[in-house]
N, C-alpha and C positions, 0 to 999 in steps of 0.2 A: 531406745538401742541400749544395752548393758555395758557398763563401764567395767566389768571385770576384765575384757581382753586387755583395755589399756593399762591397768594395774598390774596386770602381771607383766606385760611389756616393762612397764615402769619400773618393777621391783626386778627383772630382769638386767635390765640396763644398769641399775644401781650396783647389781651384784657382778656384772662383767669390769664396769671401771668403779670398782670401790675406793673409796679414798679423794674421786674428782668431784668436783660440782656438778647438780645436776643438770643434765644437758638442756638448753631453752625449747628445744623442739618437744622435749617429753612432755612440757605443758600447753604448748601453744599449738599444738597440731589434734585434728579431730582424731577420736579413738579409732575408726576403721583406717585412717592413713597409719597412725601407731601401730597397729597390729599387723598391717600388711607388710611394712617396711623392717619392724624391728621384731620379727617374731624370735622365738629360741632357736638357735644355731643359724640364725641369717644375718646375724650382727658384723658389720664389717670391723676388722681390725683398727686398734686407732692409728692414724697416720703419725710416720716419722716426724720428730721435730722438726728435721731440717726441709721437710717441704710445708708447712704449716706457715700459713700465710701471717707476716707480722701483724700486730694488732696496730690502728692507727692512735698515735699521740696526739692529746691536745696541747699544743703550743700556745705561747704567747705571740701575739702578734707582734712583727718588728718596729721597733720605737720609731716614732719621727724623729729624722735626724734633724727637724727644727726646734724640738722640744728640748726646754734648758730648766733645770730648777733657777735659773738666772735671770732675772727680768733685765730687758735693755730699756733703756729711755734715750730717744734721740732727740737732739736738739739742734735743729737745723736754721742757720741764718744768715743774713747778709748784710755787712755794713761797709759805708761808702765813707762814712766820717768818725766813724771809731763808735757811735753813741749805741747802735742796736748791739756790737759786739759786747760792752759793757754790760748789756742788759742779759744777755744770752751767757755771759760767762758767770755773773751774779748767779743766776738760774743751775748752771754747772756746779757750782763751787758748793750750794747749796744742796745740791743733791746728791753730793759724796755722803753723807750724814748717813743714809738709807743703807742697811745690810741688806746683801744678796741682789741688789740693782745695779746695774752696770751702767754708767751714764755716757753717752758721746757725745763731744761738742763738733759739728760738722758744718763747714762752710757750704752755702747753698751750690756753689760752682763745683763742690768736689760732692755732691750726696746724689744720690739717683735711687731708683726704685728698688735696688737690693738692698740698699740703706731702710728703707721704710718698710718693706716685707720684713726683715729680719728685727726689728724692734717692737717693743710690748706698750711701748705709749710714746707721745711727741710733744716736744713744745717748739712751735713756729715763730721766727723772731725776723721782721725785715722792716725797713724804712718803709715809709710812706712817700712815695716822689708822683709830683704833678696827681695826686689825689687818687693814687694805685700803688698796688705793690710794686716793690722795684723791681726792673727788668731782670735782674741776675736771679733774684728768688723765683719771678715767675718763669724762667728757663727750666728751673729745677721742677717746679709742678709741671710743665709743659711734657717735661721728657719721663715724669713719673706715673703721671695720671693715669693714662690707660693700662699699662703694667700692674699697677697696683689694684685698680678698681674692683671691687667684688672680693677682694682677699685681705682686707685690713678690718672689717665690718665690726663696730664695737669696741674698736682700742678707745684710749681715752687720749684727749689732746687738750693743750692751751695755745693760745695767741698771744704775740706780742709785737707792737708796732712802737717805733720811733718816728714821730711826725713832727713837722715845724707848728704846725698850730691847730691841725684835725684829727685826722687819723681814722675817721671811722670808715670811710669807704674803703680803705685798705684792710681794715680788720673784716668789714663784710665779705670783702672778694675772699680772703683767707678762711672764715665761717663757712662761706660757701662751697668752698673745693674739700673743706672737711666733710661738709654735709654730703656730698657727692661721693666720697669714700667711705660714708656711714662710719665715720668716727663720732665718739663720744665726747661733748663739751664736759669738763671736770670744773669749769669757772670761765664767767665771762672774761674775755680779752682785756689786756690791761694796754692804754695807749700812754705812752710818756711823751708830752710836749715840750720841745727844746724853744720854742718862740722864736726861731731862726727866719726871718723875714727878708732881709736882704741878700744880694748874692754873696758876700763878703762872710757872713754868718751862716749863710747856707754851707758853704764849701769849707768852713773853718772846722778843725776837729773840736768833736763835742765833748762834754764832762756832765754826766749824768749826777745828778743829785743823789744823795744817800738814801733819803725817803724813798726815790723811784727805783733804786736798785734794791732795797728791802722789799718792795712789792714784788719784784722779779725774784727774788729769792724765795719768798713765800710758795711761789708757783713750782719752782724747782724743787723743792723740799715736799710739798704737799704731794705734787705729781709721782715723786720716787717713793716715797712712804706710802702712798696707796698702792703703788705696784707691788712693794716689799710684802704687805699684808693682806694683798690679794682682791682689796675692795675696787679695784677697776679691773 
């Protein structure tokens, strides 16, 4: 088939709409269709501007309301005789040195799933009571576990246990909860033993040694700085 009719029609289109960009169908349609629709004298006038459909504009997707340039480190703790509070406080104060990270220190009885979901990383601190996580801290886990499940995958965490003599089983329980949430352990949990064995010493107010508080501070600082530079 000769391309001359197509070429003539194309030239005519350029004459009628001089100064306009070439029409896309002048290139894409077959010659026979171009000749029949756009023969000289049969070209429709341009449509008025007010009836033309506006072009679709590419716009950025709306920002996620949960996204923020500031990371949040959540420290959840329960303390009955003040030992765990001192440990959590040491981690909290050390975390303040990291720029761009907001650190929250929240009692377990006041914490819930929204606190977990709105945080970027976690430090969990609890006493070991009768070879297990303290009941108040366990209640925080019970009300938060399923609302958080599948929504915090890959976020970093660390655990701290204040125990009388052992603490290993409470640490295993915390690590198991974190594994269920698909959290990422950044360092093995620490256990601070107070060696309280009698009822009087068990119920007495504890004083955590400076070297143990320094270990807690290292975790708080490492977690906050890691969040700040994006390594977690």
